[in-house]
Every structure is written in C-alpha cells, then in structure tokens.
C-alpha positions, 0 to 999 in steps of 0.5 A, spaced: 584 862 296 578 859 294 574 856 298 569 851 295 562 852 297 555 847 296 549 849 296 544 846 301 537 849 301 538 855 298 544 856 303 552 856 302 556 852 307 563 849 306 564 841 305 566 840 312 560 844 316 556 840 310 559 833 313 558 835 319 550 836 318 549 829 315 553 826 319 548 829 325 542 828 321 545 820 320 546 820 327 539 823 330 535 818 325 539 812 328 538 815 335 530 817 334 528 809 332 531 807 339 527 811 343 525 817 347 532 814 351 536 815 346 532 820 341 535 826 346 540 833 344 546 830 348 546 823 347 546 824 340 552 831 341 557 826 345 556 820 341 557 825 335 564 828 338 566 821 340 565 818 333 568 824 330 573 824 334 572 832 336 575 832 344 575 838 347 577 843 342 572 848 343 571 851 337 570 844 334 565 843 339 562 850 337 561 848 330 558 841 332 553 845 335 551 850 331 551 843 326 546 841 330 541 847 331 542 848 324 537 842 323 532 845 327 532 851 324 532 848 317 526 843 319 529 836 319 528 836 327 523 838 332 524 839 340 520 833 343 519 826 343 511 825 344 506 829 349 510 826 355 516 829 353 514 835 349 521 839 349 528 839 349 532 835 350 527 830 347 527 831 339 523 827 334 524 827 325 520 833 324 514 831 318 513 835 312 
C-alpha cells in the first residue's frame, strides 16, 4: 500500500495529521483572540477533541497531543500569554 504524504516545512506527514494540525492551529488563533481565559492548552485541546469527535480513544487523543506540540516545535505557537501569565498552560501566537 502506498501512502500519500504532503510536505510542510520540510517534513512529511499523512494528510490526516496535516488536517489535525491545521484544525488545531485555526482553533488556537480563534481562542487566542478571546483572551487569556481561552488561550490555554486544556481549553483548546478539549474543544478540539469535541469538534473532531475524538472521544475516549487514547490513540486519537495522543495524535491530537502530538499535533498540538508540533505547533510549538514549528514556531506557530509559543508558551505564555503575557508577563502575568508567562508559561504553560497559556500560549500566544509566535511572531516571526
């Protein structure tokens, strides 16, 4: 079986993973603009799991976590919202 892969920033990922990361990115942007009460890891992850219908499937939850952490590794998101909330679980959009 041949798996079709797409290249993003020099890495290759399955389409389902790419879609998962894009959904999380869009949700993080949406929640970030609502303020620090929404710009938190657990808030985004729980809502993403709900919207994506992940439920209690641990494998899918772990895929979601991996996609979430990829947003930080790839420089899309950074930890902390402001100087009063400088660390996780708060996050902000990384400027380049």
